[in-house]
C-alpha positions in Angstrom: -1.3 26.9 -44.1 -3.7 24.8 -46.2 -5.8 26.4 -48.9 -8.9 25.5 -46.9 -7.7 27.4 -43.8 -6.5 30.2 -45.9 -9.9 30.4 -47.6 -11.8 30.5 -44.3 -9.6 33.2 -42.9 -9.9 35.2 -46.2 -13.6 35.1 -45.8 -13.6 35.7 -42.0 -10.3 36.6 -40.4 -11.8 36.2 -37.0 -13.3 32.7 -37.6 -12.9 30.2 -34.9 -13.2 26.6 -36.0 -12.0 23.0 -35.6 -11.0 21.3 -38.8 -10.7 17.5 -38.9 -8.5 16.1 -41.6 -8.4 19.2 -43.7 -11.9 18.2 -44.9 -14.2 20.9 -46.1 -17.1 18.9 -45.0 -15.8 18.4 -41.5 -15.6 21.9 -40.0 -16.9 22.6 -36.5 -17.6 26.3 -36.0 -16.9 27.4 -32.4 -17.1 30.4 -30.1 -20.1 31.9 -31.9 -18.6 32.0 -35.3 -21.2 32.2 -38.0 -20.8 29.1 -40.3 -19.6 29.7 -43.8 -21.3 27.8 -46.6 -19.1 25.0 -48.1 -19.8 26.5 -51.6 -18.5 29.9 -50.5 -15.4 28.3 -49.0 -14.8 26.2 -52.2 -15.2 29.4 -54.4 -12.6 31.1 -52.3 -10.3 28.1 -52.5 -10.6 28.2 -56.3 -9.9 32.0 -56.3 -6.8 31.5 -54.2 -5.5 28.7 -56.4 -6.0 30.9 -59.5 -4.2 33.8 -57.8 -1.4 31.6 -56.6 -0.9 29.7 -59.9 2.3 31.6 -60.8 4.1 30.7 -57.6 5.3 27.1 -58.3 6.5 27.8 -61.9 8.4 30.9 -60.6 10.0 28.9 -57.8 11.2 26.3 -60.3 12.5 29.0 -62.7 14.5 31.1 -60.2 18.2 30.4 -60.2 19.4 28.9 -56.9 20.3 31.3 -54.1 23.9 30.5 -54.6 23.7 31.5 -58.3 21.8 34.6 -57.4 24.4 35.7 -54.9 27.2 35.1 -57.4 25.3 37.2 -60.0 24.9 40.0 -57.5 28.6 39.9 -56.6 29.6 40.0 -60.2 27.1 42.8 -60.9 28.7 44.9 -58.1 32.2 44.2 -59.4 31.4 44.7 -63.1 28.6 47.3 -63.0 26.2 44.9 -64.7 22.6 43.9 -64.2 22.8 40.1 -64.7 20.8 39.3 -61.5 18.1 41.9 -62.1 17.8 40.7 -65.7 17.5 37.1 -64.6 14.8 37.9 -62.0 12.9 40.1 -64.3 12.8 37.3 -66.9 11.4 34.8 -64.4 8.7 37.3 -63.3 7.8 38.2 -66.9 7.7 34.5 -68.0 5.5 33.6 -65.0 3.2 36.6 -64.3 0.7 36.9 -61.4 -2.9 36.8 -62.5 -3.3 40.5 -61.8 -0.1 41.6 -63.6 
């Protein structure tokens, strides 16, 4: 879902609209939906971008699924916390805005 659509639904979960080309200036409000000001939508897009800023760095920092599964296996066999430690480090190094 695009940030624009996510922003609109964040403001009005029941909004009905037609969006042409993912263009904030080309929204047709339908089925009696009260139009949302472009400035309000842009503000919400900016808020979402700020709140989601941690996601891409975290995704790049996580070990591959294969590596994580191997860590989990060895943790079970050896009674260690390698996987938990690795995931905690990624989350600590890339905190959410609200953390």
